[in-house]
C-alpha positions as CSV (number, residue, x, y, z in Angstrom):
1,M,0.0,0.0,0.1
2,S,1.3,3.3,-0.9
3,L,1.4,6.6,1.0
4,I,1.6,8.7,-1.8
5,P,-1.8,8.5,-4.0
6,G,-0.5,6.9,-7.8
7,G,-1.5,8.6,-11.1
8,S,-4.1,6.2,-11.6
9,R,-7.4,5.1,-9.6
10,F,-6.9,1.6,-10.0
11,G,-4.0,0.5,-8.4
12,S,-1.0,2.8,-9.5
13,R,1.8,2.6,-6.9
14,R,4.6,5.0,-6.2
15,S,7.6,4.1,-4.7
16,N,8.1,5.3,-0.9
17,A,11.9,5.0,-1.6
18,F,11.6,9.3,-0.5
19,N,9.3,9.4,1.9
20,I,11.3,9.1,5.6
21,F,7.5,8.9,7.0
22,F,6.4,5.9,6.0
23,L,7.4,2.5,7.5
24,D,7.6,-0.3,4.3
25,L,7.1,-3.3,6.3
26,G,6.2,-5.1,3.8
27,D,2.7,-6.1,2.2
28,R,2.7,-8.3,5.9
29,C,3.3,-7.7,9.2
30,D,3.3,-10.6,11.6
31,G,0.6,-11.5,9.4
32,I,-1.9,-9.1,9.6
33,P,-2.6,-7.2,5.9
34,F,-2.7,-3.8,5.5
35,D,-5.7,-4.2,3.6
36,T,-7.4,-0.2,4.8
37,H,-6.0,2.8,2.8
38,I,-5.1,5.6,4.6
39,D,-5.0,9.5,3.5
40,W,-2.2,11.6,5.5
41,K,-2.3,15.3,5.0
42,E,-0.5,17.8,7.0
43,T,-1.7,21.3,7.6
44,P,0.0,23.8,9.4
45,E,-1.5,23.0,12.6
46,A,-1.7,19.1,12.0
47,H,-1.1,16.3,10.6
48,V,-4.4,14.3,9.8
49,F,-4.8,10.7,8.8
50,K,-8.5,9.5,7.6
51,A,-9.3,6.5,6.7
52,D,-12.3,4.9,5.6
53,V,-13.4,2.5,8.4
54,P,-17.3,1.1,7.8
55,G,-19.2,-0.7,10.6
56,L,-16.3,-0.2,12.8
57,T,-16.7,1.5,16.1
58,T,-14.4,3.3,19.1
59,E,-13.5,0.0,20.4
60,D,-13.1,-2.0,17.2
61,V,-9.9,0.4,15.7
62,K,-6.8,1.1,18.2
63,V,-5.0,4.6,18.0
64,E,-1.4,4.0,19.7
65,V,1.9,5.4,19.8
66,E,4.8,3.3,20.1
67,D,8.7,3.9,20.3
68,G,8.5,7.3,20.9
69,R,7.2,8.8,17.2
70,I,5.5,5.7,15.7
71,L,1.8,6.0,15.1
72,Q,-0.2,2.9,14.6
73,I,-3.8,2.3,13.4
74,S,-5.3,-1.1,13.9
75,G,-8.3,-2.6,13.9
76,E,-10.7,-5.5,12.9
77,W,-14.0,-6.4,11.0
78,D,-15.7,-9.5,12.3
79,S,-15.9,-12.4,9.9
80,E,-19.5,-13.0,9.3
81,E,-20.5,-16.8,9.9
82,A,-22.3,-18.9,7.9
83,A,-24.1,-21.8,8.4
84,T,-23.2,-25.2,6.6
85,T,-25.7,-24.8,4.3
86,D,-24.7,-21.4,3.5
87,F,-23.1,-20.8,-0.5
88,W,-21.1,-17.9,-1.0
89,H,-21.5,-16.6,-4.6
90,C,-19.1,-13.4,-3.9
91,V,-17.7,-11.9,-1.1
92,E,-16.1,-8.3,-1.2
93,R,-16.5,-6.5,2.1
94,R,-13.9,-6.4,3.9
95,R,-13.0,-8.7,6.8
96,G,-10.1,-9.6,9.3
97,R,-7.4,-7.1,10.9
98,F,-5.5,-4.8,9.4
99,L,-2.6,-2.6,11.1
100,R,-0.8,0.9,9.9
101,R,2.3,2.5,10.9
102,F,3.9,5.8,10.3
103,W,6.7,7.5,11.4
104,L,6.0,11.3,12.9
105,P,8.4,14.0,12.4
106,E,9.7,15.9,15.9
107,T,7.0,18.3,15.6
108,A,4.2,16.3,15.6
109,R,2.5,16.5,19.3
110,L,1.7,12.9,19.9
111,D,0.2,13.7,23.8
112,Q,-2.2,15.2,22.4
113,T,-3.8,12.8,19.6
114,R,-7.2,12.9,19.2
115,A,-9.6,10.1,17.1
116,V,-12.9,10.2,15.8
117,I,-15.2,8.1,14.0
118,E,-18.3,9.2,12.5
119,D,-20.1,7.9,9.3
120,G,-17.6,5.1,9.0
121,L,-14.3,7.8,8.4
122,L,-11.8,7.7,11.2
123,T,-10.0,10.8,11.6
124,V,-7.1,10.7,13.6
125,T,-5.5,14.4,13.9
126,V,-1.7,14.9,15.6
127,P,-1.3,18.6,16.6
128,K,1.9,20.0,15.6
129,I,4.3,22.5,17.6
130,S,3.9,25.9,16.2
131,D,7.3,27.0,17.8
132,I,10.2,25.3,16.4
133,R,12.2,26.8,18.4
134,S,10.6,24.6,21.4
135,I,12.4,21.7,19.7
136,E,15.4,23.4,19.7
137,M,15.3,24.0,23.0
138,S,14.0,20.9,24.4
139,G,17.2,18.8,22.4
């Protein structure tokens, strides 16, 4: 999954070779597929992540900070139980677990991260330090 949108709407990928904030962990991490697309934009005030998570609630999704600067977003869709007499003709809806990780810059205020799910859209907001001198003085 590419963090940078491709040129085509149908699966084109761009290389993440120059995107130092994307953690390229391969197609899977410990058996957990990366099957949720996440948009990441940076505004003057914050880093904003948006993901489509239809049918999930705040109890189904975890937003965590690992190793000091890594934002991890994970969750799980329940699989529908099928009776032994059921015959599936098509299975396209999302099922199973997802996991995405992003390495955030020093300007991110991880202690003030907010996450909200509304109408199937997860929005994670990580405010930025407004004065870069704050980082230089603390370091």
